[in-house]
C-alpha positions as CSV (number, residue, x, y, z in Angstrom):
1,X,19.2,5.3,0.2
2,X,19.7,1.6,-0.2
3,X,16.6,1.6,-2.5
4,X,18.1,4.2,-4.7
5,X,21.7,2.7,-4.8
6,X,20.9,-1.0,-4.4
7,X,20.1,-3.6,-6.9
8,X,16.5,-4.3,-7.6
9,X,15.0,-7.7,-6.9
10,X,13.8,-9.5,-9.9
11,X,10.0,-10.0,-10.5
12,X,7.1,-7.9,-9.1
13,X,7.0,-7.3,-5.2
14,X,3.3,-7.3,-5.5
15,X,3.2,-10.8,-6.8
16,X,2.9,-13.5,-4.0
17,X,3.1,-17.2,-4.8
18,X,-0.4,-18.6,-5.3
19,X,-0.6,-20.7,-2.1
20,X,0.5,-17.7,-0.2
21,X,-2.6,-16.4,2.0
22,X,-2.8,-14.3,4.9
23,X,-0.3,-11.9,6.5
24,X,3.4,-11.8,5.9
25,X,5.4,-9.5,8.0
26,X,8.6,-9.8,6.1
27,X,6.7,-8.5,3.0
28,X,4.6,-6.1,5.0
29,X,1.5,-8.0,3.8
30,X,-1.3,-7.2,6.1
31,X,-3.9,-9.3,4.4
32,X,-4.2,-11.5,1.4
33,X,-6.8,-13.7,0.0
34,X,-7.4,-15.3,-3.5
35,X,-8.4,-12.0,-5.0
36,X,-6.5,-9.2,-3.4
37,X,-3.5,-8.2,-1.1
38,X,-3.0,-5.2,1.3
39,X,0.4,-4.3,2.2
40,X,2.4,-1.3,3.8
41,X,4.1,0.9,1.4
42,X,7.9,0.4,2.1
43,X,8.5,4.0,1.0
44,X,5.5,5.7,2.5
45,X,4.3,9.2,2.1
46,X,2.7,9.1,5.7
47,X,2.5,6.3,8.3
48,X,-0.1,3.8,7.4
49,X,0.3,4.2,3.6
50,X,-1.1,1.1,1.9
51,X,-0.9,-0.7,-1.5
52,X,-3.9,-2.7,-2.5
53,X,-3.6,-4.9,-5.6
54,X,-5.2,-7.8,-7.4
55,X,-3.3,-11.1,-6.8
56,X,-3.4,-11.6,-10.6
57,X,-0.5,-9.7,-12.2
58,X,-2.6,-7.3,-14.5
59,X,-1.7,-3.9,-16.0
60,X,-4.9,-1.9,-15.5
61,X,-8.6,-1.8,-14.5
62,X,-9.8,-2.8,-17.9
63,X,-7.9,-6.2,-17.6
64,X,-9.3,-6.7,-14.0
65,X,-12.5,-9.0,-13.7
66,X,-15.5,-7.5,-12.0
67,X,-14.7,-9.6,-9.1
68,X,-11.1,-8.1,-8.7
69,X,-12.4,-4.6,-9.2
70,X,-15.0,-5.1,-6.6
71,X,-12.4,-6.8,-4.2
72,X,-10.1,-3.8,-4.8
73,X,-12.7,-1.2,-3.9
74,X,-13.9,-3.2,-0.9
75,X,-10.5,-3.4,0.5
76,X,-9.9,0.3,-0.1
77,X,-13.3,1.0,1.9
78,X,-12.3,-1.5,4.5
79,X,-8.7,-0.1,4.8
80,X,-9.9,3.4,5.4
81,X,-12.2,2.3,8.2
82,X,-9.2,0.4,9.9
83,X,-6.9,3.2,9.5
84,X,-9.3,5.8,10.9
85,X,-9.7,3.5,13.9
86,X,-6.0,2.8,14.6
87,X,-3.8,5.7,13.2
88,X,-6.3,8.3,13.2
89,X,-5.8,10.4,10.1
90,X,-7.9,13.6,9.2
91,X,-8.4,12.3,5.7
92,X,-7.1,10.2,3.0
93,X,-5.7,10.4,-0.7
94,X,-6.9,7.2,-2.4
95,X,-5.5,6.8,-6.0
96,X,-5.2,4.0,-8.7
97,X,-1.8,3.5,-10.4
98,X,-1.7,2.1,-13.7
99,X,1.8,2.0,-15.7
100,X,5.2,3.0,-14.6
101,X,4.7,6.7,-15.3
102,X,1.9,6.8,-12.9
103,X,4.3,6.8,-10.0
104,X,6.6,4.6,-8.0
105,X,8.4,1.7,-9.8
106,X,5.6,-0.8,-10.6
107,X,5.3,-1.1,-14.3
108,X,2.5,-3.6,-15.1
109,X,0.6,-4.5,-11.7
110,X,-2.4,-2.5,-11.1
111,X,-2.6,-1.1,-7.5
112,X,-4.3,1.3,-5.4
113,X,-2.7,3.6,-2.9
114,X,-4.5,4.5,0.3
115,X,-2.6,7.3,1.9
116,X,-3.6,8.7,5.3
117,X,-3.4,12.6,5.6
118,X,-2.8,14.7,8.5
119,X,-3.1,18.3,9.2
120,X,0.3,19.7,8.6
121,X,1.9,16.7,6.9
122,X,2.8,19.0,4.0
123,X,5.0,21.3,6.1
124,X,8.4,23.0,6.0
125,X,10.1,19.6,6.1
126,X,8.6,18.4,3.0
127,X,8.5,21.6,1.0
128,X,11.8,23.3,1.9
129,X,13.9,20.6,3.5
130,X,12.8,18.0,0.8
131,X,12.5,15.3,3.6
132,X,9.4,13.5,4.9
133,X,9.0,12.8,8.6
134,X,7.6,9.4,9.3
135,X,7.0,9.5,13.0
136,X,6.8,5.6,13.5
137,X,9.0,2.7,12.4
138,X,7.1,0.7,9.7
139,X,7.2,-2.6,11.6
140,X,5.5,-0.7,14.5
141,X,2.8,0.4,12.1
142,X,2.4,-3.2,10.8
143,X,2.0,-4.7,14.2
144,X,-0.7,-2.2,15.1
145,X,-2.7,-2.9,11.9
146,X,-2.3,-6.6,11.2
147,X,-4.7,-7.9,13.6
148,X,-7.3,-5.5,12.4
149,X,-7.0,-6.6,8.8
150,X,-7.5,-10.3,9.7
151,X,-10.3,-10.2,12.2
């Protein structure tokens, strides 16, 4: 509710200072290097829902360098392996968001969603109750994942 009614921070939450490398629990960043960052989605569809973005603030895949595109896909592949090992989903939805109308509130910063899926995660709570059940606090999930992303 605080997200809906609260004031928005200025700037892009996917943009980190250039010298900021590595994890950052306060920002939910699990991994970052010079090309890409991996973070937990603060408003997840399921436990372990990740956002992967280039460090450079770019609007779409066409604006990404070949190195950035490769880094995004490599991290998405790496992320699914880590999530399979630690949070044990039965599958994934992986999607690329470009532009504000693609979902969420990120207007011009390309990002990839890696969403773990579980049998029964679209149940009566979501469909009828219009509520999602997230079974673990996001910081507990962060603490389980951060070491694996920085091995």
